[in-house]
C-alpha positions in Angstrom: 0.0 0.0 0.0 1.1 3.5 -0.7 2.8 5.8 1.8 0.1 8.1 3.0 2.4 11.1 3.2 2.8 11.0 -0.5 -0.9 11.2 -1.3 -2.1 13.5 1.4 -0.6 16.6 -0.4 -4.0 17.6 -1.9 -6.9 15.5 -0.9 -10.3 16.2 -2.5 -13.4 15.1 -0.5 -16.7 15.4 -2.4 -20.1 14.1 -3.3 -22.8 15.2 -5.6 -24.2 17.4 -2.8 -21.1 19.6 -3.2 -21.7 20.1 -6.9 -25.4 20.9 -7.1 -24.7 24.5 -8.2 -23.7 23.0 -11.6 -26.3 22.3 -14.4 -25.9 18.6 -15.2 -27.2 15.6 -13.4 -25.8 15.0 -9.9 -23.5 12.3 -11.2 -22.3 14.2 -14.2 -21.5 17.2 -12.1 -19.3 15.3 -9.6 -17.6 13.3 -12.3 -16.8 16.4 -14.3 -15.3 18.1 -11.2 -13.4 15.0 -10.3 -11.8 14.5 -13.7 -10.8 18.1 -14.0 -9.3 18.0 -10.5 -7.4 14.7 -11.2 -6.0 16.1 -14.5 -4.8 19.2 -12.6 -3.0 17.2 -9.9 -5.0 16.2 -6.8 -3.2 13.4 -5.0 -6.2 11.6 -3.4 -10.0 11.5 -3.6 -12.7 10.5 -1.1 -16.3 10.0 -2.2 -18.4 11.4 0.6 -22.0 11.1 -0.4 -23.8 12.5 2.6 -26.4 15.1 3.6 -29.9 16.1 2.7 -28.9 16.9 -0.9 -27.0 13.7 -1.5 -28.1 10.7 -3.6 -30.0 8.3 -1.3 -30.4 5.4 -3.6 -27.8 2.7 -2.8 -27.5 1.4 -6.4 -26.9 4.9 -7.8 -24.3 5.6 -5.2 -22.5 2.3 -6.0 -22.6 3.0 -9.7 -21.2 6.5 -9.1 -18.5 5.0 -6.8 -17.4 2.7 -9.6 -17.1 5.6 -12.0 -15.1 7.6 -9.5 -12.9 4.6 -8.8 -12.1 4.1 -12.5 -11.2 7.8 -12.9 -8.9 7.6 -9.9 -7.3 4.4 -11.3 -6.7 6.1 -14.7 -4.8 8.9 -13.0 -3.2 6.6 -10.5 -4.6 8.4 -7.5 -5.9 6.6 -4.3 -9.7 6.3 -4.1 -11.3 6.4 -0.6 -15.0 5.9 0.3 -16.4 7.7 3.4 -17.9 5.6 6.1 -18.8 2.5 4.1 -16.3 -0.4 4.5 -18.6 -2.9 2.9 -18.8 -0.9 -0.3 -15.1 0.0 -0.3 -14.3 -3.7 -0.1 -16.8 -4.7 -2.7 -15.7 -2.1 -5.2 -12.0 -2.5 -4.7 -11.4 1.0 -3.3 -8.0 1.8 -1.9 -9.3 2.9 1.5 -12.1 4.1 3.7 -12.4 7.1 5.9 -14.3 7.1 9.2 -15.4 9.7 11.8 -15.2 9.4 15.5 -18.9 8.4 15.7 -19.2 6.2 12.6 -17.9 3.0 14.3 -15.3 1.9 16.8 -11.8 2.2 15.4 -11.0 -1.3 16.5 -14.0 -2.7 14.6 -13.0 -0.8 11.4 -9.4 -1.9 11.7 -10.4 -5.5 11.9 -12.5 -5.2 8.7 -9.8 -3.2 6.8 -6.6 -4.9 7.9 -4.6 -6.0 4.9 -7.3 -4.9 2.5 -8.0 -1.2 2.8 -6.2 1.9 4.1 -8.0 3.5 7.0 -8.2 7.2 7.8 -9.8 8.7 10.9 -11.3 12.2 11.5 -10.2 14.0 14.7 -11.2 17.3 16.3 -9.0 17.3 19.4 -5.6 16.2 20.6 -7.3 13.7 23.0 -8.9 11.9 20.1 -5.6 11.7 18.2 -3.7 10.6 21.4 -6.1 7.8 22.0 -5.2 6.2 18.6 -1.7 7.6 18.0 0.0 4.2 18.2 -2.6 2.2 16.3 -0.7 0.6 13.4 -4.0 0.0 11.5 -4.6 3.7 10.9 -3.0 5.0 7.7 -3.5 8.7 8.4 -5.2 11.1 10.8 -7.3 14.1 9.8 -7.5 17.1 12.0 -10.2 19.8 11.7 -12.1 21.8 10.9 -9.2 24.2 10.7 -11.6 27.1 9.7 -15.3 27.4 9.7 -17.0 25.3 7.0 -20.5 24.9 5.4 -19.7 21.5 3.9 -21.0 19.6 6.9 -24.4 20.0 8.5 -23.2 19.9 12.1 -19.5 20.7 12.0 -17.2 20.4 15.1 -15.7 23.5 16.7 -12.9 25.0 14.6 -9.3 24.2 15.7 -7.1 26.7 13.8 -3.7 26.3 12.3 -2.0 26.5 15.8 -3.6 23.1 16.6 -1.6 21.5 13.8 1.6 23.0 15.1 0.8 21.9 18.7 0.1 18.3 17.6 3.5 18.1 16.0 5.1 19.8 19.0 3.7 16.9 21.2 5.9 14.5 19.2 3.1 13.1 17.0 4.8 11.9 13.8 2.1 10.0 12.0 0.6 11.1 8.6 -1.6 14.1 9.3 -4.0 15.9 6.9 -5.7 19.2 7.8 -9.3 19.8 6.7 -12.1 22.4 7.0 -12.6 25.7 5.2 -9.1 25.7 3.8 -8.4 28.1 0.9 -5.3 28.6 -1.2 -4.0 31.5 0.8 -3.6 29.3 3.9 -2.4 26.1 2.3 1.3 26.5 2.6 1.1 27.9 6.1 -0.8 24.8 7.2 1.8 22.6 5.6 4.6 24.6 7.3 2.8 24.1 10.6 3.3 20.3 10.2 0.5 18.9 8.1 1.5 16.5 5.4 -1.3 17.9 3.3 -4.7 19.5 3.1 -8.1 18.1 2.4 -10.7 20.4 0.7 -14.2 20.3 -0.6 -15.6 23.7 -1.6 -12.2 25.2 -2.6 -12.3 22.9 -5.6 -15.9 22.0 -6.1 -17.1 25.6 -6.2 -14.1 27.0 -8.1 -14.8 28.8 -11.4 -11.6 27.3 -12.8 -11.0 23.9 -11.2 -7.5 23.4 -12.7 -6.3 26.8 -11.4 -7.8 26.1 -8.0 -6.0 22.8 -7.8 -2.7 24.3 -8.8 -3.0 27.1 -6.3 -3.7 24.5 -3.5 -0.8 22.3 -4.3 2.6 22.9 -2.5 4.2 26.0 -4.0 7.8 25.3 -4.9 
């Protein structure tokens, strides 16, 4: 399996609910955004089909997931599914991402071990510390860094200083920052110690997706 540090540089998280400002079908909208983002250089993608405006039909979601998986394979970018280990295993995804309330980490680890990479959302140092030595976790997400409208009930914002503080506590596992991140803060967040950034709106709502991706990637 890939080294997470290499693919966390720019991690797109999205579902059709994040692209409903566009004029096509929900599936067409997301797939168009994804292909443009992949072509421009995102390093990982997570399908997160959640919320009141998301597709609810399981068969449609699975079909969409297959199309997303195939696009990611074409561009050789890891494909994650949010909070659905069964689907991730069935469709041959590269990994699954879970939140603190989705299922116990130990249960997820048992299901994923040797088959799927596993990412975990965190909002506090206490949550990270609890699992910091768990070898089954591929990476840790911390956020929201800034306020975000992409989740219906977001956790309290943590700010860039939290990323720095986590590293100062000696935490050396792969770490990705998420939540309200825009291009003007991307390099500062990486400099604070994050291996990369995860974004939703900064790409899905961009008028020029290619330019948005390039501005979010590490600036040499």
